[in-house]
ROGUBA-697837 format. One record per residue (C-alpha): residue in one letter; residue number from 1; z, y, x. Coordinates in steps of 0.1 Angstrom, whole numbers, always signed. Each point is the difference from the previous one (the first is absolute). Layout:
% residues N
ATOM res   n    zz    yy    xx
ATOM   A NUM     Z     Y     X
...
***
This chain:
% residues 646
ATOM res   n    zz    yy    xx
ATOM   M   1   +69  +670    +1
ATOM   H   2   -24    +4   -29
ATOM   R   3    -5   -27   -26
ATOM   P   4   -29   -25    +5
ATOM   D   5   -32   +11   -17
ATOM   L   6    -9   -27   -26
ATOM   G   7   -31   +17   -11
ATOM   K   8   -22   -28   +12
ATOM   L   9   +19   -25   -22
ATOM   A  10    -8   +21   -30
ATOM   V  11   -34   -15    -2
ATOM   F  12   +16   -32   -13
ATOM   F  13   +31   +14   -17
ATOM   G  14    -7   +26   -26
ATOM   T  15   -16   +27   +21
ATOM   S  16    -5   +35   -11
ATOM   D  17   -34   +16    +1
ATOM   A  18    +7   +20   +31
ATOM   D  19   +10   -30   +22
ATOM   W  20   -33   -19    +2
ATOM   T  21   -15    -3   +35
ATOM   Q  22   -35    -8   +10
ATOM   S  23    +9   -35   +13
ATOM   G  24   +19    -9   -31
ATOM   R  25   -29   +11   -22
ATOM   Q  26   -25   -20   +21
ATOM   F  27   +23   -31    -2
ATOM   L  28    +3    +2   -38
ATOM   L  29   -38    +7    -3
ATOM   G  30    -6   -32   +20
ATOM   V  31   +23   -20   -23
ATOM   A  32   -17   +13   -31
ATOM   Y  33   -35    -5   +13
ATOM   T  34    +8   -36   +10
ATOM   Q  35   +13    -8   -34
ATOM   A  36   -31   +15   -17
ATOM   I  37   -24   -19   +23
ATOM   L  38   +18   -34    -4
ATOM   G  39    +3    +6   -38
ATOM   F  40   -37    +5    -2
ATOM   T  41    -6   -31   +21
ATOM   N  42   +24   -21   -21
ATOM   F  43   -16    +7   -33
ATOM   L  44   -35    -1   +14
ATOM   F  45    +5   -35   +13
ATOM   A  46   +18   -11   -32
ATOM   G  47   -29   +13   -21
ATOM   V  48   -26   -18   +23
ATOM   I  49   +19   -33    -3
ATOM   L  50    +2    +3   -38
ATOM   W  51   -36   +10    -4
ATOM   S  52   -11   -30   +21
ATOM   F  53   +18   -24   -24
ATOM   T  54   -24   -24   -16
ATOM   D  55    +6   -11   -36
ATOM   G  56   +16   -31   +13
ATOM   D  57   +24   +19   +23
ATOM   A  58   +10   +23   -29
ATOM   K  59    +6   -29   -24
ATOM   L  60   +20   -19   +26
ATOM   V  61   +26   +28    +5
ATOM   D  62    -2   +13   -36
ATOM   A  63   -17   +33    +9
ATOM   T  64   -12   +12   -34
ATOM   S  65   -19   +30   +13
ATOM   P  66    -2    +0   +38
ATOM   K  67   -28   +25    +2
ATOM   T  68   +19   +25   -22
ATOM   T  69   +31    -3   +22
ATOM   A  70   -23    +4   +31
ATOM   I  71   -12   +33   -14
ATOM   V  72   +36   +11    -6
ATOM   F  73    +8    -8   +36
ATOM   W  74   -30   +18   +13
ATOM   L  75   +10   +31   -20
ATOM   L  76   +34    -2   +16
ATOM   A  77   -18    -2   +34
ATOM   L  78   -19   +31    -9
ATOM   C  79   +33   +17    -9
ATOM   Y  80   +13    -8   +35
ATOM   A  81   -32   +13   +15
ATOM   Y  82    +3   +32   -21
ATOM   A  83   +35    +5   +15
ATOM   L  84   -16    +2   +34
ATOM   W  85   -24   +27   -11
ATOM   P  86   +12   +35   +11
ATOM   S  87    +7   +22   -31
ATOM   S  88   -15   +34    -3
ATOM   G  89   +34   +16    -6
ATOM   G  90   +35    -5   +11
ATOM   S  91   +16    -5   -34
ATOM   R  92    -9   -14   -33
ATOM   V  93   -21   +22   -22
ATOM   F  94   +24    +3   -29
ATOM   V  95   +27   +15   +22
ATOM   S  96   -24   +25   +17
ATOM   S  97    +9   +36    +0
ATOM   S  98   -35   +10    -9
ATOM   P  99    +0   +21   -32
ATOM   T 100   -32   -17   -12
ATOM   V 101   +14   -35    +5
ATOM   K 102   +34    +9   -15
ATOM   H 103   -15   +13   -32
ATOM   L 104   -24   -28    -7
ATOM   P 105   +11   -16   -33
ATOM   A 106    -1   -35   +14
ATOM   M 107   +21   +10   +30
ATOM   R 108   +25   +17   -22
ATOM   R 109    +4   -30   -23
ATOM   L 110    +3   -23   +31
ATOM   A 111   +26   +22   +15
ATOM   A 112   +20    +2   -33
ATOM   I 113    +3   -38    -4
ATOM   R 114    +4    -8   +37
ATOM   P 115   +37   -10    +7
ATOM   S 116   +20   +17   +27
ATOM   P 117    -3   -14   +35
ATOM   N 118   +33   -19    -2
ATOM   V 119    -9   -17   -33
ATOM   E 120   -35    -8   +12
ATOM   L 121   +12   -15   +33
ATOM   G 122   +29   -19   -15
ATOM   M 123   -21   -15   -28
ATOM   S 124   -29   -10   +21
ATOM   H 125   +23   -16   +26
ATOM   T 126   +18   -20   -27
ATOM   V 127   -32   -13   -15
ATOM   V 128   -12   -11   +35
ATOM   I 129   +33   -18    +5
ATOM   M 130    -3   -19   -33
ATOM   C 131   -36   -11    +8
ATOM   Q 132   +10   -11   +35
ATOM   T 133   +30   -20   -14
ATOM   Y 134   -23   -18   -24
ATOM   L 135   -23   -10   +29
ATOM   A 136   +30    -9   +22
ATOM   Q 137   +14   -25   -25
ATOM   L 138   -35   -14    -6
ATOM   M 139    -5    -6   +37
ATOM   A 140   +35   -15    +3
ATOM   S 141    -8   -27   -26
ATOM   T 142   -36    -6   +10
ATOM   L 143    -5    +3   +38
ATOM   T 144    +9   -28   +24
ATOM   Q 145    +4   +26   +28
ATOM   G 146   +36    +7    -6
ATOM   G 147    +2   +25   +28
ATOM   V 148   -28   +21   -15
ATOM   A 149   +15    +0   -34
ATOM   T 150   +35    +9   +14
ATOM   T 151   -15   +28   +21
ATOM   Y 152   -17   +14   -31
ATOM   G 153   +33    -1   -19
ATOM   A 154   +18   +17   +28
ATOM   M 155   -25   +28    +1
ATOM   V 156    +5    +5   -37
ATOM   V 157   +38    +3    +6
ATOM   L 158    -6   +25   +28
ATOM   N 159   -24   +21   -22
ATOM   A 160   +25    +0   -29
ATOM   T 161   +31    +8   +20
ATOM   V 162   -11   +23   +28
ATOM   T 163   -29   +20   -12
ATOM   P 164   +18   +17   -30
ATOM   I 165   +23   +18   +25
ATOM   F 166   -28   +24    +7
ATOM   L 167    +1   +13   -36
ATOM   F 168   +29   +22   +12
ATOM   T 169   -21   +17   +27
ATOM   K 170    +2   +38    -2
ATOM   S 171   -36    +7    +8
ATOM   A 172   -22    -9   -30
ATOM   R 173   -31    -3   +23
ATOM   S 174   +18   -22   +25
ATOM   K 175   +15   -20   -28
ATOM   R 176   -34    -8   -14
ATOM   L 177   -14    -7   +34
ATOM   L 178   +27   -24   +10
ATOM   L 179    +3   -18   -33
ATOM   D 180   -38    -3    -2
ATOM   L 181    -2   -13   +35
ATOM   L 182   +28   -25    -4
ATOM   D 183   -12   -12   -33
ATOM   A 184   -35    -4   +14
ATOM   F 185   +12   -18   +31
ATOM   L 186   +22   -25   -18
ATOM   S 187   -25    -5   -28
ATOM   F 188   -27    -5   +25
ATOM   T 189   +21   -26   +19
ATOM   L 190    +7   -18   -32
ATOM   T 191   -33    +0   -18
ATOM   I 192   -24    +3   +28
ATOM   G 193   +14    -9   +34
ATOM   I 194   +13   -34   -10
ATOM   S 195   -30   -10   -21
ATOM   L 196   -26   +11   +25
ATOM   V 197   +15   -16   +31
ATOM   M 198   +15   -31   -15
ATOM   F 199   -25   -10   -26
ATOM   L 200   -32   +21    -5
ATOM   L 201   -13    -3   +35
ATOM   P 202    +4   -38    +1
ATOM   L 203   -15    -3   -35
ATOM   F 204   -29   +22   +11
ATOM   R 205    -6   -23   +30
ATOM   H 206    +1   -32   -22
ATOM   Q 207   -23   +16   -26
ATOM   F 208   -27   +11   +23
ATOM   F 209    +3   -19   +33
ATOM   S 210    +8   -36   -10
ATOM   T 211   -27   -27    +0
ATOM   W 212   -13   -16   -32
ATOM   G 213   +18   -33    +9
ATOM   T 214   +34   +17    +3
ATOM   N 215   +25   -10   -27
ATOM   H 216   +34   +16    -5
ATOM   P 217   +28   -25    +4
ATOM   C 218   +32    +1   -20
ATOM   E 219   +18   +20   +27
ATOM   W 220   -26   +27    -3
ATOM   Y 221    +5    +3   -38
ATOM   A 222   +37    +0    +5
ATOM   S 223    -2   +29   +23
ATOM   Y 224   -27   +21   -17
ATOM   L 225    -2    -9   -37
ATOM   G 226   +31   +22    -7
ATOM   A 227   -14   +28   +20
ATOM   I 228   -33    -2   -17
ATOM   R 229   +17    +3   -34
ATOM   I 230   +22   +29   +11
ATOM   F 231   -24   +21   +21
ATOM   L 232   -34    -9   -15
ATOM   V 233    +0   -17   -33
ATOM   M 234   +21   +21   -23
ATOM   P 235    +8    +2   -37
ATOM   P 236    +2   +35   -14
ATOM   L 237   +37    +6    +5
ATOM   Q 238    -1   -12   +36
ATOM   L 239   -32   +21    +7
ATOM   A 240   +18   +30   -14
ATOM   S 241   +30    -7   +22
ATOM   T 242   -24    +1   +30
ATOM   V 243   -21   +30   -11
ATOM   V 244   +29   +23    -9
ATOM   P 245   +18    -1   +34
ATOM   N 246   -32    +4   +18
ATOM   L 247   -10   +30   -21
ATOM   V 248   +34   +15    +8
ATOM   V 249    -7    -8   +37
ATOM   V 250   -34   +17    -1
ATOM   L 251   +15   +31   -17
ATOM   S 252   +28    +0   +25
ATOM   L 253   -24    -2   +29
ATOM   C 254   -22   +28   -14
ATOM   Q 255   +30   +22    -4
ATOM   T 256   +14    -9   +34
ATOM   L 257   -32    +5   +18
ATOM   S 258    -6   +33   -18
ATOM   T 259   +35   +12   +10
ATOM   L 260    -3   -11   +36
ATOM   R 261   -34   +16    +4
ATOM   T 262   +11   +34   -13
ATOM   M 263   +37    +2    +9
ATOM   P 264   +13   +26   +25
ATOM   I 265    +8   -14   +34
ATOM   K 266   +31    +9   +20
ATOM   L 267   -10   +12   +35
ATOM   P 268   +19   -14   +30
ATOM   S 269   +30   +21    +9
ATOM   L 270    +0   +17   +35
ATOM   R 271   +35   -14    +4
ATOM   T 272   -13   -35    +3
ATOM   T 273   -22    +8   +30
ATOM   V 274   +18   -10   +32
ATOM   S 275   -15    +4   +35
ATOM   P 276    +1   -29   +24
ATOM   S 277   +25   +17   +23
ATOM   S 278   +23    +6   -30
ATOM   R 279    -3   -36    -9
ATOM   L 280   +11   -10   +35
ATOM   S 281   +30   +24    -1
ATOM   I 282   +10   -13   -34
ATOM   S 283    -2   -36   +11
ATOM   R 284   +22    +8   +29
ATOM   A 285   +25   +19   -21
ATOM   T 286    +4   -29   -24
ATOM   K 287   +15   -21   +27
ATOM   S 288   +31   +22    +1
ATOM   G 289   +33   -10   -16
ATOM   P 290    +3   +29   -25
ATOM   E 291   -36    -7   -13
ATOM   V 292    +9   -36    -7
ATOM   C 293   +29   +12   -22
ATOM   R 294   -24   +23   -17
ATOM   A 295   -24   -28    -7
ATOM   S 296   +27   -21   -15
ATOM   A 297    +9   +29   -23
ATOM   S 298   -36    +3   -11
ATOM   L 299    +4   -30   -24
ATOM   S 300   +23   +19   -23
ATOM   S 301   -23   +30    +2
ATOM   L 302   -29   -22    -9
ATOM   V 303   +18   -13   -31
ATOM   H 304    +9   +35    -9
ATOM   S 305   -36   +11    +5
ATOM   A 306   -13   -29   -21
ATOM   S 307   +24   +10   -28
ATOM   G 308   -12   +36    +2
ATOM   E 309   -36   -11    -1
ATOM   W 310    +7   -21   -31
ATOM   R 311   +16   +30   -18
ATOM   K 312   -29   +22   +11
ATOM   R 313   -27   -24   -12
ATOM   F 314   +15   -17   -30
ATOM   T 315   +17   +14   -30
ATOM   F 316   +14   -11   -34
ATOM   D 317   -11   +32   -15
ATOM   Q 318   -32   -13   -14
ATOM   A 319   -21    +8   -31
ATOM   N 320    +5   -26   -27
ATOM   M 321   +30   -11   +20
ATOM   R 322   +13   -24   -27
ATOM   F 323   -34   -17    -1
ATOM   V 324    -2    -2   +38
ATOM   V 325   +35   -16    +3
ATOM   T 326    -9   -25   -28
ATOM   I 327   -33   -10   +17
ATOM   F 328   +18    -3   +33
ATOM   F 329   +27   -23   -13
ATOM   L 330   -25   -20   -21
ATOM   N 331   -21    -7   +30
ATOM   V 332   +29    -9   +22
ATOM   A 333   +14   -23   -27
ATOM   W 334   -34   -15    -4
ATOM   G 335    -3    -6   +37
ATOM   L 336   +34   -16    +3
ATOM   A 337    -8   -23   -30
ATOM   V 338   -32   -10   +18
ATOM   L 339   +20    -5   +32
ATOM   G 340   +24   -23   -18
ATOM   L 341   -28   -21   -15
ATOM   L 342   -17    -2   +34
ATOM   L 343   +31   -11   +18
ATOM   H 344    +8   -25   -27
ATOM   A 345   -36   -14    +2
ATOM   V 346    +1    -3   +38
ATOM   Y 347   +35   -13    +6
ATOM   V 348    +7   -22   -30
ATOM   P 349    +0   -36   +10
ATOM   R 350   -32   -17   -13
ATOM   T 351    -4   -37    +3
ATOM   C 352   -37   -10    +1
ATOM   P 353   -10   -36    +8
ATOM   S 354   -17    -8   +33
ATOM   Y 355   -34    -5   -16
ATOM   C 356    +0   +36   -12
ATOM   V 357   -23   +15   +26
ATOM   A 358    +1   +37   -12
ATOM   S 359   +23   +18   -23
ATOM   S 360    +7   +36   -12
ATOM   L 361   +32   +20    -4
ATOM   P 362    +1   +13   -36
ATOM   W 363   +26   +26    -9
ATOM   F 364   +12   -16   -33
ATOM   D 365    +1   -37    +8
ATOM   D 366   +25   -17   +22
ATOM   G 367   -16   -34    +3
ATOM   C 368   -29   -13   +20
ATOM   S 369   -32   +19    -7
ATOM   C 370   -26   -23   +16
ATOM   I 371   -36   +12    +1
ATOM   Y 372   -16   -29   +18
ATOM   A 373   +14   -35    +0
ATOM   R 374   -16   -28   +20
ATOM   L 375   +14   -35    -4
ATOM   Q 376   -11   -25   +27
ATOM   C 377   +13   -33   -12
ATOM   A 378    +0   -18   +33
ATOM   V 379   +21   +29   +15
ATOM   D 380   +22    +9   -30
ATOM   N 381    +6   -37   -10
ATOM   A 382   -12    +7   -35
ATOM   T 383   -12   -35    -5
ATOM   V 384   +13    -6   -35
ATOM   D 385    +0   +29   -24
ATOM   V 386   -20   +31   +10
ATOM   D 387   +10   +18   -32
ATOM   S 388   +37    -1   +11
ATOM   F 389   -10   +23   +29
ATOM   L 390   -23   +24   -17
ATOM   T 391   +22   +15   -26
ATOM   A 392    +7   +36   -11
ATOM   H 393   +37    -6    +7
ATOM   A 394    -7    -7   +37
ATOM   L 395   -29   +24    +6
ATOM   G 396    +5   +28   -26
ATOM   T 397   -27   +12   -25
ATOM   N 398   -20   +22   +24
ATOM   V 399   -20   -29   +15
ATOM   L 400   -36   +10    +6
ATOM   I 401   -12   -30   +20
ATOM   L 402   +10   -37    -1
ATOM   K 403   -13   -25   +25
ATOM   T 404    +7   -37    +4
ATOM   V 405   -13   -21   +29
ATOM   G 406    +1   -38    +3
ATOM   C 407   +21    -6   -31
ATOM   R 408    -3   -31   -21
ATOM   A 409    -1   +18   -32
ATOM   P 410    -9   +36    -9
ATOM   P 411   +23   +25   -19
ATOM   L 412    +0    -7   -37
ATOM   R 413   +30   +12   -19
ATOM   H 414    +8   +34   +14
ATOM   V 415   -34   +16    +6
ATOM   M 416    +4   +21   -31
ATOM   S 417   +34   +13   +12
ATOM   F 418   -17   +25   +24
ATOM   P 419   -14   +28   -22
ATOM   R 420   -16   +18   +30
ATOM   L 421   -16   -31   +16
ATOM   F 422   -33   +11   +16
ATOM   R 423   -11   -29   +21
ATOM   L 424    +8   -38    -1
ATOM   D 425   -10   -22   +29
ATOM   I 426    +3   -38    -1
ATOM   E 427   -12   -16   +33
ATOM   F 428    -2   -36   +12
ATOM   S 429   +17   -15   -30
ATOM   N 430    -1   -37   -10
ATOM   M 431    +0    +9   -36
ATOM   T 432   -24   -20   -23
ATOM   S 433    +7   +23   -30
ATOM   W 434   +13   +34    -8
ATOM   D 435   +12    +2   -35
ATOM   V 436    +6   +38    -2
ATOM   R 437   -17   +12   -32
ATOM   Q 438    +3   +37    +4
ATOM   L 439    +0   +24   +30
ATOM   P 440   +21   +31    +3
ATOM   P 441   -19   +30   -15
ATOM   S 442    +6   +19   +33
ATOM   L 443   -17   -26   +21
ATOM   R 444   -32   +12   +17
ATOM   M 445    -5   -25   +28
ATOM   L 446    +3   -38    -2
ATOM   I 447    -6   -21   +32
ATOM   L 448    -1   -38    -3
ATOM   R 449   -10   -16   +32
ATOM   Y 450    -2   -37    +9
ATOM   S 451   +17   -21   -26
ATOM   N 452    -7   -34   -17
ATOM   L 453   -11   +16   -33
ATOM   S 454   -30   -19   -15
ATOM   S 455    -6   +25   -28
ATOM   I 456    +5   +37    -7
ATOM   P 457   +36    +6   -12
ATOM   P 458    +5   +15   -35
ATOM   A 459   +13   +33   +14
ATOM   L 460   -32    +4   +19
ATOM   Q 461   -24   -10   -28
ATOM   A 462   +12   +30   -20
ATOM   P 463   +19   +23   +24
ATOM   G 464    -2   +31   -22
ATOM   D 465   -14   +34    +5
ATOM   A 466   +24   +12   +27
ATOM   L 467   -10   -24   +28
ATOM   R 468   -25   +15   +24
ATOM   V 469    -1   -23   +31
ATOM   L 470    -1   -38    -2
ATOM   H 471    -2   -23   +30
ATOM   F 472    -3   -37    -8
ATOM   I 473    -6   -18   +32
ATOM   G 474    +3   -36   +13
ATOM   S 475    +3   -19   -32
ATOM   P 476   -26   -26   -11
ATOM   V 477    -6   +13   -35
ATOM   G 478   -38    -1    +2
ATOM   D 479   -20   +23   -22
ATOM   V 480   +18   +25   -22
ATOM   P 481    -5    -4   -37
ATOM   G 482   -21   +26   -18
ATOM   P 483   +28   +12   -24
ATOM   V 484   +22    +8   +31
ATOM   W 485   -26   +23   +14
ATOM   A 486    +1   +19   -33
ATOM   N 487   +37    +7    +6
ATOM   W 488    -5   +13   +35
ATOM   T 489   -21   +31    -9
ATOM   Q 490   +28   +24   +11
ATOM   L 491    +1   -13   +35
ATOM   T 492   -11   +22   +29
ATOM   T 493    +5   -26   +27
ATOM   L 494    -6   -37    -3
ATOM   W 495    +4   -27   +27
ATOM   L 496   -10   -36    -9
ATOM   S 497    -2   -15   +35
ATOM   D 498    +2   -37    +9
ATOM   T 499    +2   -12   -37
ATOM   Q 500   -31   -23    +1
ATOM   M 501   -19   +24   -22
ATOM   S 502   -37   -10    -2
ATOM   R 503   -16   +29   -18
ATOM   I 504    +5   +36   -11
ATOM   P 505    -4    +1   -38
ATOM   D 506   -19   +27   -18
ATOM   A 507   +33   +10   -17
ATOM   I 508    +9   +18   +32
ATOM   A 509   -21   +29   -13
ATOM   D 510   +28    +8   -24
ATOM   L 511   +23   +10   +28
ATOM   T 512   -12   +36    -1
ATOM   S 513   +29   +13   +21
ATOM   L 514    -3   -24   +28
ATOM   E 515    -2   +16   +35
ATOM   D 516    +9   -28   +24
ATOM   L 517   -12   -36    -6
ATOM   V 518    +9   -27   +26
ATOM   L 519   -13   -36    -6
ATOM   S 520    +4   -14   +35
ATOM   A 521    +0   -37   +10
ATOM   N 522   -14   -13   -32
ATOM   R 523   -31   -21   -10
ATOM   I 524   -22   +29   -12
ATOM   T 525   -37    -4    +9
ATOM   S 526   -16   +29   -19
ATOM   L 527    +8   +33   -16
ATOM   P 528    -7    +9   -36
ATOM   P 529   -18   +32   -11
ATOM   S 530   +31   +10   -20
ATOM   L 531   +16   +12   +33
ATOM   L 532   -25   +29    -2
ATOM   Q 533   +18   +12   -32
ATOM   L 534   +33    +6   +19
ATOM   A 535    -4   +38    +3
ATOM   T 536   +33    +5   +19
ATOM   L 537    -3   -29   +24
ATOM   R 538    +5   +12   +36
ATOM   R 539    +9   -31   +19
ATOM   L 540   -11   -36    -3
ATOM   A 541   +11   -29   +22
ATOM   L 542   -20   -32    -2
ATOM   D 543    +9   -14   +35
ATOM   S 544    +2   -37    +6
ATOM   N 545   -22    -9   -30
ATOM   P 546   -32   -21    +3
ATOM   I 547   -22   +30    -8
ATOM   A 548   -34    -3   +16
ATOM   T 549   -19   +31   -14
ATOM   F 550    +9   +35    +8
ATOM   P 551    +9   +20   -32
ATOM   Q 552   -27   +27    +6
ATOM   A 553    -2   +12   -37
ATOM   L 554   +37    +5    -1
ATOM   L 555    +2   +21   +32
ATOM   E 556   -31   +21    -9
ATOM   A 557   +16    +7   -34
ATOM   K 558   +33    +9   +16
ATOM   P 559    -9   +13   +35
ATOM   K 560   +36   +10    +7
ATOM   L 561   +14   -34    -8
ATOM   E 562   +21   -16   +27
ATOM   L 563    -9   -37    +2
ATOM   A 564   +16   -28   +20
ATOM   L 565   -23   -30    +5
ATOM   D 566   +17   -16   +31
ATOM   H 567    -3   -38    +4
ATOM   T 568   -28    -3   -26
ATOM   Q 569   -34   -18    +4
ATOM   I 570   -21   +32    +1
ATOM   S 571   -26    -4   +28
ATOM   A 572   -22   +31    -8
ATOM   V 573    +3   +34   -15
ATOM   P 574   -28   +19   -18
ATOM   D 575   -19   +27   +18
ATOM   S 576   +15   +28   -21
ATOM   T 577   +10   +34   +11
ATOM   V 578   +32    -1   -21
ATOM   V 579    +9   -35   +12
ATOM   R 580    -5    +8   +36
ATOM   A 581   +19   +33    -2
ATOM   A 582   +30   -18   -17
ATOM   I 583    +0   -27   +27
ATOM   A 584    -2   +25   +28
ATOM   S 585   +29   +21   -14
ATOM   G 586   +22   -30    -3
ATOM   A 587    +2    +2   -38
ATOM   V 588   -15   -35    -2
ATOM   Q 589   +17   -26   +22
ATOM   L 590   -19   -32   +10
ATOM   H 591   +23   -14   +27
ATOM   A 592    -5   -37    +8
ATOM   T 593   -32    -4   -21
ATOM   P 594   -33   -16   +11
ATOM   F 595   -15   +35    -1
ATOM   C 596   +23   +11   +28
ATOM   A 597   -15   -27   +22
ATOM   T 598   -35   +15    -3
ATOM   A 599   -14   +27   +22
ATOM   V 600    +1   +25   -29
ATOM   G 601   +36    -8    -7
ATOM   A 602    +9    +5   +36
ATOM   S 603   -12   +36    -2
ATOM   F 604   +28    +6   -25
ATOM   A 605   +27   -16   +22
ATOM   S 606   +22   +31    +1
ATOM   G 607    +4    +2   -37
ATOM   A 608    -9   -29   -21
ATOM   C 609    -3   -30   +23
ATOM   S 610   +30    +2   +24
ATOM   P 611   +16   -34    +9
ATOM   T 612   +28   -13   -21
ATOM   C 613   +32   -16   +12
ATOM   S 614    -7   -34   -16
ATOM   S 615   -25   -17   -22
ATOM   T 616   +23    +3   -31
ATOM   C 617   +15   +35    +3
ATOM   S 618   -21   +29   -14
ATOM   V 619    +3   +34   +15
ATOM   F 620    +8   +13   -34
ATOM   H 621   +32   -21    -2
ATOM   W 622   +12    +2   +36
ATOM   R 623   +29   +25    +3
ATOM   D 624    -3   +10   -36
ATOM   D 625   +38    +2    -5
ATOM   F 626    -1   -34   -19
ATOM   C 627    +8   -33   +17
ATOM   D 628   -33   -21    -2
ATOM   P 629    +3   -37   +10
ATOM   L 630   -37    +0   +11
ATOM   C 631    +9   +26   +26
ATOM   Y 632   +33   -15   +11
ATOM   S 633   -11   -14   +34
ATOM   P 634    +6    +8   +37
ATOM   S 635   -36   +12    +3
ATOM   C 636    +6   +25   -28
ATOM   A 637   +34   +10   +14
ATOM   F 638   +16   -16   -31
ATOM   D 639   -18   +24   -24
ATOM   G 640    +8   +29   +23
ATOM   G 641   +37    -1    -9
ATOM   D 642    -4    +0   -38
ATOM   C 643   +21   -32    -3
ATOM   P 644   +35    +9   +12
ATOM   M 645   +16   -23   -26
ATOM   V 646   -18   -31   +12
***
């Protein structure tokens, strides 16, 4: 009985050049083409998302140069597209046997400084592992999707401990092919597969297919803010740790595809062709007793064959052997160290309080690493001292989002204890004052909704340059003093709804970065000309105000402005092409206005004049991811489910 032919397994285990079959070649070509296509798609989408960022979006997530990063991503996408392009020759030009090419000065210099294949492969693989490890620990400390971060870390361990084995392959060509393909596959899975499927596609959908009344709740920021900062908004070091592995992937794919397109193919052996009648006789023969004994003996033969195949395809007699062994053990030790950190992070007991909604699994911290904490006082019995619950000792220092609902007093003492705090929500509080004088420099969003405040708190009067989004809703503070407007010039989004505001001051023209302005449910009767000076204004909500005149001048000056005028006193609109087009497109909403009761208004019923669920709930605020008391009624399905805490 001859030994089993393990030639087909050679495709995956250090094959020699003569053992490649057409089916194996086609399979590996399919894998390589898939990686290149998805790599192109990933960076194309990432670049489109970044390019679509407004100044407000960029400032909110601290993207210093989103368009520059988008260009870098598009260049990477072009690199992946280039990998798909068939090369004119089978091998790289500087290793060509052409006398003309070999004697070019540039080619001679390049060949002289180029390291040997073992050194080149070992160094490039080690650099990739280091970059992947940096991203893995960053994901572990930032992402609330623990399974994703753990999978990423496990892939790094696999890449560090398994891939270096192929450095000992006998065939130099097969060694490069397999190492390039494995590096490309694992790097692709780490830097592209996870980001594209888990984050970029949902972000793309939110960026381009959400309506203008859609707001992102705390849960959305807890899930995607970390991913945005890892995969889109990158400081130089992090951008380099993304670009370098992907350039290695592209080079690996180019080399792999070039090799697979030009490699010799092993033709099928005539011994493998079996006629149907022979198959029948063989199947009958296998039922006999002696053949069963022979089958049981084949296991030892298989082991012997595998050992022989290993000796045939792998060798310790390598060029630069000392370097290869050093790189091998360095990578394996690195992978085992990452494995230890990963297991420690996953299995170490972490005690997070019940009001920690989402947390991460950092490698170098044993305590709770809460990312999003939501304290509902009626549920968590925090009726006395909110500050005793919201502490760095209980939640850790990685908190990005803090939210309190229905608490008698807001957090005071420990707000500054969270150096990464991005968003602070205080909803339905009975507080009459908030004596915080300073906000954390990391804070970008502050949401104060429905309190008993009668004046603007000191922290909001001068919030500093870092705050970008301010919601101050449901507090009877009246008109905002002029000096306060002067301290809000850095804001990109401002909500002042249900505050008994009676006029819009001319000082609003100083808010030159403002993109979204919401002044719903106030006492405003007219709009000042200073609104025309807000060059970046994209959305304006004036619903539930006693406004009787349509703002024609504003809309004609800003024809792309999205305008909410629901529940106002507007009974007629001007006969203007710009105005009619904006109403017809749905950019201007006039639901529940006297205009909608007219024959002209009825013609726009599909867009601007559809019925509302109640006389107090504006379409703009219904199901906007905030709990609005004016929409909390059976006819409005209790704000469409936006009030789960009530």
